[in-house]
N, C-alpha and C positions, 0 to 999 in steps of 0.2 A: 505495500498499500503506499510505505513510504517514497519507492522510488517511483512509482507510478504518477504521484501527487505530484514529481518537478520536474518529469519529462516528456511532458504531452508536448507535440508539434516539433521533437528534434529526431534528425538523425544520428545513426551511431555509429562510430568507428571505433574499432579495437588497434589502439596503435603502443609499440613500444619505445617511446621517446628518451631512453637513458639511450637508445642502440644509435648511432652518429645517420642511419638510414631513417628512423624514426624522427629525428629530431629535421632532416633534409623535408620530411613529406610534409611535416609541420608547416615550414617554410615557402614549401609552392600552395599551401592551401592560403597562408596569408597574403598572398600575391595579389588572390579576388576577397577578401577579408576585408570589413569595415573595423569590426571590435573583437577583440579575441578577451574572452572570461575564464578566469584562473583562480584556483581556493585552496591552493595548495600552502604551506607555513612556510614565510617568507624569506625568500633565498634558496629555496628549493629548486626554481627554473631556472636560474644563473649556472647553479653547476653543472647544468646539459646545454647552455650558450641560449637561453629562453628567456630570459627575463626584458623586461623593459629597456634597460640599457646598452643592452646587447641586440636588440632587434629596432631601437627606435632610426639610426640611420638606412639601414635598410631597407623598411618602413615608413617612413614620415608620415604616412596618414594613418598611422594605425591608431587605433582608440585601446588600449593596454589596462583591463579592469582587474584590478585583484582585490579579492575579499578574504581577509586574515581575521583572526581573533581579534590584534594588536595593532595591527601597520605596517608598514614596512619602515617605519620611522619609531624612535623613541627605544627606552632601557626594555619594556617587555617585548619587543619588536619579534625574539627567536621564540617567546612560549608557543605552544599549541593550545588551542580555546577549544571548548565548548559550550553548548549555550547555557548550564548551570553554571558554570564557571562564571560567564558574562555576567549574568541576575547577579552572581553575589559579588563580583565587581563593581558591576557599577552601579551600585544604589537600591534598584529594583527591588531584593529581595528582604532587604532591610525595612523596606516601608509596603510591605506584602505578609498581610497574615492577621489572626486575632490579636489582642493588643497582650495578651498574656499566654501566647504559646509562640511558638520558634520559628524565625523568620522562615516565610514560605515561595517558592519559585511557582512563576506561573503553570495554567495546562496547556500552552502551547510552546512548541521551539519559538519564543519571540522573537530573539535577536538573529538568530539565523535567517528567520522568515525577513522582518526588518532591514537584516545589512543587505539582502540579496534587491529587497525594493529601492532601497537608497542605493544600489550601483548602478540599477536600472534608471535611477533620476542623474545621478551622475554621468551617466555614458550619453542621454540624452543632451541634458547641459554640453558635452566635451563634441556630441557630434555637430550641435548649434554653433560650439565655436568654429570647428574644424569649416565650415561654409561660409567662414570670413576672410577666414585665417589660411586655410588650408592644411593647414597642420592637425597630428592626433598629439595626444598626450597620456600620463599613466594619471588613471584614477585609481586612488588608493583611499578601500574601503574598512573600517576595524568596527568588526563586532564592539568593542568595548566604545569607542564613538559616538556608533549611533543608540548604545544602549543610556549612554549620558546626556546626546541630545533629547529620546524621547523622555527624560526626568519632567522635561515642561516644566509644568505649574508646582509639581513637587519637589522640581529641582531650586524653581524661584522663591518658594515659600521659605528655603534656607538660605537661599543667597539674601533675600528681603531680611531677614529676621537673624542669622547667621546662629541657630536653634536647630536642633535634631529635632526630627519630626517621631512624634508616638508610633505604632500601626495603629488603624480604625478598622482591621478586617477590611469587612464590605463596605463601612461607611464613609463618608466622603471626608476630608479633611476642613471643606469650607462650607459644605452645605449639607443642612440637616432637615427633614431625612430626603436622603439621599442610601437607599439602602435595601438589604436583602428584610423584606416585613412576618413575620409568621402571622398565619392565617390560620381559621379553626380546621380546614383539612390538609394544610402544608406549609406552601412558602410562597411569594409573589416580590415583584419590585418596585420601592414607589419614589418615586422623582420628583419630589417638590419644590423644585429648583427656585422659586421666587417666594416673597410674602402671597404674591397674590395664587399663587399656587396651592400653598399652605392651607390659605382660606376658602379654597376650594374642597381640600380635603376634609378638613373639621364640618364643614355643609353635610360631607356625606357621609359625613361620621354622626353628624348630627349632634356636634358638638362644640358651637360657637364660642362655648366659654372660654372655652381656651386661647382665642383670641383678646379674652379680656387679660392674659396671665400674662404678665412681666418675663417667664420665663420664657414663652412660646411667641408671644406675636410680634417679633423681629428673626433675620436670617439670623444676625451676629446673637441678638440673647439665645437661640434655638443651638448655637453652637457651640457660647458658652456652657451652658447650661444642659450640653450632651449627656451627659449621667445619667438627669433627671429624666430628661424630653424620652429620648431613643424607647429605656424601660414604657413610660407612660404610654407611648402612642404602638408600642408591644401588644400593651394590653387591651388594646382598642383593636386594634386589628386580630387581633387573635377569636372577636367574637363571631366574626364573618367568615365567611369560605373564599379562597382563592377566586372562584370564576363570579362568586356578587360582586368583591372590591373590583377587578378587571373591569367591571362590566360600568360598575356607576361613576368609578374613576376616568375611566375614556371616557364617558358620555359628556361629563363635566372640566374633560379638556385636563386632568391630573396625568403626567407622566408617570407610566404603569408597565408592566410588561408578566407574562410566567416565564417562567426558567424553564427551557426546552431539552429535551432530550436530542442529539443529531438525530433519531429516526424521527422525531415529531418537529424538527427542523425540514431535512427532504419533503416531507408530507406538508408545506404547509402552503396554501396557496397564491400567498403573496412572491415567496422565496421563488417558487416553481416558475410562476409569471414573471419570474425577471430572468429568468433561463440559467439560474445556479444551478441546475440537476440535468446532464446531459448522459444521453448515450450513445456509444461510439463501437466498432468495428473492429474489434481487437483478433490480430491473425492468432490460430491456437486458438480461440476461444467460438467453444459454438453458440454464444447466445452474446446480445450487444452487452459490454459491462457501462456501469455508470461511472461518471466523471464527475467533479467540482466543476460549474462553469465560470468561467471569467466575469470578473465583478464590470469591467470595462461595458461600458454602454455607449454608443457612437452615434449619432443622427445620420450619415453619410453611406456607412460601411458596417459592416458584421465583422465580430471578431471571427477571424477564420480559425477553426479548429483542423488542421490540416492532416497531423497524423497521430495516432496513438501513441502511449510510450512503446518503443521500442526494445526490444530485443539486445542485448549487449552485442557489437559487432555488426548489426543488422547490415549497415548502411556501407559497411567498409567498403567492399570491392564497388559499389554502385557510385560511392564519391571519390574514387579516386581514376575510375574511368572517365569520369567526368572534368578531372583535372589534369588529365594529359597522360593517365599512365595505363599501360595497353597489359592483358593479360598477359604476359609473357613475365613482365616488370611487378605485379600481384604475384604472383607464383612462385617468383623469388624471395620475393618479401616476404610472402609467408614460411617459407621454405626454411628463412631466416632467422623467424623469431618476432620480427619487426610487426608485425601485422597478425590479426587470427579474424576471420570471419565463417559464415557458413555462406558460402557460395548461395544455397536455393532456399536460405532462410525467412521463414514467412516474415512478411513485411519490408523483405529488400527491396523490390519493386518500387521501380519508382509511383509516386501515388497517380492515378488515372485523373487529370485536370476540372473532368466533368462528373466526376464521381464526389457527393454528397457522402462523409461516413459520421458526421455528427448527425446529432438531434437532441433538442432540447424535449424535455419533459413537462407538460402543463398539466396542471390542475382541469376539471372541467367546467366549462361555463357556471353552472351552475354554484360551484364550490367560489370561482371567484368573484361572479356574485354577492355571495352570502358574506367573502370575507369583506366586503366593501361597506357593510350596513354597519356600524360605530358598536363595537359590543358584541358583535354576534359571533364571535370564535370562541370568547374566551371560556367560555364553559364547559368546551367541549374538548380542552388540552390539558393533558396532566403536569406535572410539574417535576422535575427532577429530585426534587425534596421530600414526596410524596411517595411512602412506603406502601400505604393502603391505596389500588384502585379499584380496589372494588369488581374485577373483574373486566376491566377498560381492558380492551385492544385497542387497537391505532387500526382504523377504518382504510380498508386498501384504495388507493388512489387512483381516481380514474383519469387519464391523459390523453392530450393528444401530441402524437409526434408531429415536430415543425420543424422543417430544412434550416438549418443555421447556413447560410450564406456565406461568398469566398470573398477573400478581399482580390486587389489586381498582386499580378502575380510575381512581381518582383520585390522583395523585401530589405531593407537591410541584411548586409548576409553578417554574420558573427562564427566567431571559430569559439567555443569554452570546451578549454582543459583541464580536465578535472580528474579524480580517482572512481 
């Protein structure tokens, strides 16, 4: 699952670049490449003549993006890194978790993912600069830098006050209530992010008396008196079910949400309406495989799901043939251990340009219409925090498979070098 989540729309070649012949292949591919992306530990590719400083004279227009744990400069540059180490060293773990518990990592590999996103942003900026100057450059992305940058308001709280921030769990340091709330049958999210929304919450709860209490009636007071306010609100929300709160609060425009399992997320009519679940025909699989869709939506073009995740080395032969190598060269490279490939591996054939292999999974029109009605779906979802669902099972989703369009033929070419 991890491999497939990262390798859609890619061709795969198996290449031993520790051999001079492998280094020559990479340089041959770079002649027609705009971007090279690598995520080896700092200095690794320099050993094989493939570092930026070694390539920039021969390929002055190349955008060379390195994504590492600590960057290509600084005292930690040679250290290896994993996401959890970066969460610890970048400050996010110290502010995540319940106040009296241990520091907590996030449920996602957040800085693996966001370092990649910042790499894309840096590459796009470098391509824009190259359009004006004609010159490429090195884009140096550090996971630690990204984690520090994403401290955002939490980091600025420290810089403004020069005080360590205590963990507040699922609460918000500057907003109350902005947290997980208990209900009669589970939990839900409440985000009354200003005084007007809090007053609306009080109306729904039939507790307008709180607006006369100096500990509750302003945001500043609620933050200062969090130790009193949060338990009091918890007792109020425990009186009704999650579905009741979500429906009534949404009707009044108060921020709220259920806490969903992934199966519920991928059955949500809005998620489906946005094309976030797709199916692709994958070589070797008898049935279409499900994938997460792209969050990018464009007004003139559609996201181009060209290729399913490939088998390792599935495109080695085709890529080399497309770049000036002949069958005899390829066989010699294979025999020498420079490359490895399956000549007729499923998926190694170039895609037929007229065949659409991706389909968006859609909810039925009836379910999409129901979801538009304010609060109409909240009573029928379960929460990740509800242990007793009274036999509730997720309904089988009706859907329509609608084709995903294709982009113009020639995208920016790039070469990714990774383990």
